[in-house]
C-alpha positions as CSV (number, residue, x, y, z in Angstrom):
1,V,-117.6,-64.0,-89.1
2,L,-113.9,-64.6,-88.7
3,R,-112.1,-62.5,-86.2
4,V,-108.5,-61.9,-86.8
5,R,-106.4,-61.2,-83.8
6,P,-103.7,-58.6,-84.4
7,F,-100.1,-59.9,-84.1
8,S,-98.1,-57.5,-81.9
9,L,-94.7,-57.9,-83.4
10,L,-93.4,-54.9,-81.5
11,R,-94.0,-56.6,-78.1
12,Y,-92.1,-59.7,-79.1
13,F,-89.1,-57.7,-80.5
14,A,-89.0,-55.6,-77.3
15,L,-89.1,-58.7,-75.0
16,A,-86.5,-60.5,-77.1
17,S,-84.2,-57.5,-77.2
18,L,-84.5,-57.1,-73.4
19,G,-83.6,-60.7,-72.9
20,V,-80.6,-60.4,-75.2
21,I,-79.4,-57.3,-73.3
22,V,-79.7,-59.0,-69.9
23,V,-77.8,-62.0,-71.1
24,L,-75.1,-59.9,-72.6
25,A,-74.8,-57.7,-69.5
26,L,-74.4,-60.8,-67.3
27,V,-71.7,-62.3,-69.6
28,I,-69.8,-59.0,-69.8
29,A,-70.0,-58.6,-66.0
30,G,-68.7,-62.1,-65.5
31,V,-65.8,-61.5,-67.9
32,F,-64.9,-58.2,-66.2
33,S,-65.2,-59.7,-62.7
34,A,-62.8,-62.6,-63.6
35,N,-60.3,-60.2,-65.3
36,L,-60.4,-57.8,-62.3
37,E,-59.9,-60.7,-59.8
38,R,-56.9,-61.9,-61.9
39,N,-55.4,-58.5,-62.1
40,L,-55.8,-57.8,-58.4
41,T,-54.3,-61.2,-57.5
42,D,-51.3,-60.5,-59.8
43,E,-50.7,-57.1,-58.3
44,A,-51.0,-58.5,-54.7
45,G,-48.5,-61.2,-55.7
46,L,-46.0,-58.7,-57.0
47,Y,-46.4,-56.7,-53.8
48,A,-45.8,-59.9,-51.7
49,Q,-42.7,-60.7,-53.8
50,D,-41.2,-57.3,-53.0
51,L,-42.1,-57.7,-49.4
52,S,-40.5,-61.2,-49.3
53,R,-37.3,-59.9,-50.9
54,S,-37.2,-57.2,-48.3
55,I,-37.6,-59.7,-45.5
56,N,-35.1,-61.9,-47.1
57,R,-32.4,-59.1,-47.2
58,E,-33.1,-58.0,-43.6
59,L,-33.1,-61.6,-42.2
60,Y,-29.6,-62.1,-43.8
61,R,-28.3,-58.7,-42.8
62,Q,-29.6,-58.6,-39.2
63,F,-29.9,-62.2,-38.2
64,L,-28.4,-65.0,-40.4
65,A,-25.1,-63.3,-41.2
66,P,-24.3,-62.5,-37.5
67,L,-25.3,-66.1,-36.6
68,A,-22.9,-67.4,-39.3
69,Q,-20.1,-65.2,-38.0
70,R,-20.6,-66.7,-34.5
71,G,-20.5,-70.2,-36.1
72,E,-24.2,-70.9,-35.3
73,S,-27.1,-71.8,-37.5
74,F,-30.8,-71.1,-37.3
75,D,-32.7,-73.3,-34.8
76,P,-36.4,-72.8,-34.8
77,T,-36.6,-74.5,-31.3
78,R,-34.7,-71.7,-29.7
79,P,-37.1,-69.0,-28.4
80,E,-34.5,-66.2,-28.6
81,Q,-33.9,-66.9,-32.3
82,L,-37.6,-66.9,-33.0
83,A,-38.0,-63.6,-31.2
84,A,-35.2,-62.1,-33.3
85,V,-36.9,-63.3,-36.5
86,D,-40.3,-62.1,-35.2
87,A,-38.9,-58.6,-34.7
88,I,-37.4,-58.4,-38.2
89,V,-40.6,-59.7,-39.8
90,A,-42.8,-57.4,-37.7
91,A,-40.6,-54.4,-38.7
92,R,-40.9,-55.2,-42.4
93,T,-44.7,-55.9,-42.3
94,E,-45.8,-53.2,-39.9
95,G,-48.6,-51.1,-41.4
96,F,-49.1,-53.5,-44.4
97,R,-52.1,-55.8,-44.9
98,V,-50.1,-59.0,-44.2
99,L,-51.9,-61.7,-42.3
100,D,-49.2,-64.4,-42.1
101,V,-45.5,-64.8,-43.1
102,I,-44.3,-68.4,-43.2
103,L,-40.8,-69.7,-44.0
104,F,-40.3,-73.2,-45.3
105,D,-37.0,-75.1,-45.6
106,L,-36.1,-77.1,-48.7
107,K,-38.0,-80.2,-47.4
108,G,-41.3,-78.2,-47.0
109,T,-41.2,-78.0,-43.3
110,V,-42.2,-74.7,-41.6
111,I,-39.2,-73.4,-39.8
112,Y,-40.8,-70.0,-39.0
113,S,-44.3,-68.6,-39.0
114,T,-46.0,-65.5,-37.5
115,H,-48.5,-68.1,-36.2
116,A,-46.1,-70.1,-34.0
117,P,-48.2,-73.4,-33.8
118,D,-47.5,-73.8,-37.6
119,I,-43.7,-74.3,-36.9
120,G,-42.7,-77.9,-37.6
121,Y,-45.7,-78.6,-39.9
122,R,-44.6,-80.3,-43.2
123,S,-46.4,-79.3,-46.4
124,I,-46.7,-82.2,-48.8
125,D,-47.6,-81.8,-52.5
126,N,-48.1,-78.1,-52.3
127,P,-47.9,-76.8,-55.9
128,G,-47.0,-73.2,-54.9
129,L,-44.2,-74.4,-52.6
130,L,-42.8,-76.7,-55.3
131,A,-42.9,-73.9,-57.9
132,A,-41.1,-71.5,-55.5
133,L,-38.4,-74.1,-54.9
134,H,-37.8,-74.0,-58.7
135,G,-37.4,-70.2,-58.7
136,E,-41.0,-69.2,-59.5
137,S,-43.3,-66.9,-57.5
138,P,-46.9,-68.1,-57.8
139,S,-49.8,-66.2,-56.3
140,E,-53.4,-67.4,-56.0
141,L,-56.6,-66.1,-54.5
142,E,-58.2,-68.4,-52.0
143,D,-61.2,-68.5,-49.6
144,S,-60.2,-68.1,-46.0
145,E,-62.5,-71.0,-45.1
146,L,-59.9,-73.3,-46.7
147,E,-57.3,-72.3,-44.2
148,R,-57.2,-71.7,-40.5
149,R,-56.8,-67.9,-40.3
150,T,-57.9,-65.1,-38.1
151,V,-60.2,-63.5,-40.7
152,G,-63.9,-64.2,-41.1
153,P,-65.1,-67.0,-43.3
154,G,-65.4,-66.1,-47.0
155,T,-62.7,-63.4,-46.8
156,P,-60.5,-63.7,-49.9
157,L,-56.8,-64.1,-49.2
158,V,-53.9,-63.8,-51.6
159,E,-51.4,-66.5,-51.0
160,T,-47.9,-65.9,-52.5
161,Y,-44.8,-68.2,-52.5
162,T,-41.4,-66.6,-53.1
163,P,-38.0,-68.3,-53.0
164,F,-35.8,-67.5,-50.0
165,Y,-32.3,-67.0,-51.2
166,D,-28.9,-67.4,-49.5
167,L,-27.5,-63.9,-49.9
168,S,-24.1,-64.6,-48.3
169,A,-22.2,-65.0,-51.5
170,E,-22.5,-61.5,-53.1
171,G,-21.9,-61.3,-56.8
172,S,-22.8,-64.9,-57.6
173,Q,-26.1,-66.5,-58.4
174,P,-27.9,-66.8,-55.1
175,T,-28.9,-70.3,-53.9
176,I,-32.5,-71.1,-52.9
177,R,-32.5,-72.0,-49.2
178,G,-36.3,-72.1,-48.6
179,V,-39.6,-70.5,-49.5
180,H,-41.5,-67.5,-48.1
181,E,-45.3,-67.8,-48.0
182,V,-47.1,-64.6,-47.5
183,Y,-50.9,-64.3,-46.9
184,Q,-52.6,-60.9,-47.5
């Protein structure tokens, strides 16, 4: 006697369908996650650009223009000048989720930082800095483990570079004098 075992086609279709649904759900979640991360980074970058422009204007209005009128220039080794810049930056960033503000000169040397030990550091081959020196404002999401920062490891930071303009010649095309780097 030959026994025929029934073929349960329904079970195979159910398992195959479940597998396809799980795979599609994972793919869609990955695409949405990447899109959301990119959108949030772009929004944070626009916010940092606005903040940098505000700091730029206030530094010229309250600090650099009066210095120029007295015939002086910014010297990052003078504590009283750093304190004045600190006060302006603190007033502009108070209440916002800004971790660090750094100002580079045209050679890539840090001439101001909210983290004072960074002053004097020279950044070499930094793509964000180089792009900002050419008038762009790039932003990127990075892991805090890559940088020395006061947040916990694995905390995502948005790093934005914005040109620092000379605003003394009103009405003309402003000249890039450095770069702001803002960490949020």
